[in-house]
C-alpha positions, 0 to 999 in steps of 0.5 A: 475504476477507482484507483483503489480498485486498480490497485486491489485488482492488480495485486490480486491478479499479480500475487494471489494473497492470502491477505490484502488490505488496499487502504485510502489514506487520501483523507489524513493527508492536505488533499481535496474531498475524496482525492485518491492519491495516498494509500496503505497497502498490507500484502501477505503472499508466498510470492515474497518468499526469499526476497529482501524488503527493497525487492518486494517494494521493488515489485510493487512499485513496479506492479503499480507503474500506472497509478504511480505515475498518475493520481497515486503520490504516496504508498505505504507498503506492508509486505509479508509471506504468511510465516511472517504475518503469523509471527506479526500476529496478523497484525497491521501496523498503523500509518502515522499522522501526516506532518506535511502541507497545511496538517504541519501549519498552526 
């Protein structure tokens, strides 16, 4: 199963999100074509209620420990409760440009 599908399946099962967007952003980095190493996750779930940002991130890192120990090099997280998501007007923040590796060299 592709890494992106593993991430989606794990998070859907554990969080029952009202919104989930898992984007493979590997193409934006200095990696071989078709890599699955850099991901952005936007998840909206009641499971985040009462949790600070650090606790939310720790929860995701725990759920995706297998992928983070293997193929996943970077994971950008945007984690919200449904109320926070509505306050953001349901907008996904774009990831910044990669400045590492050969992309920074000119």
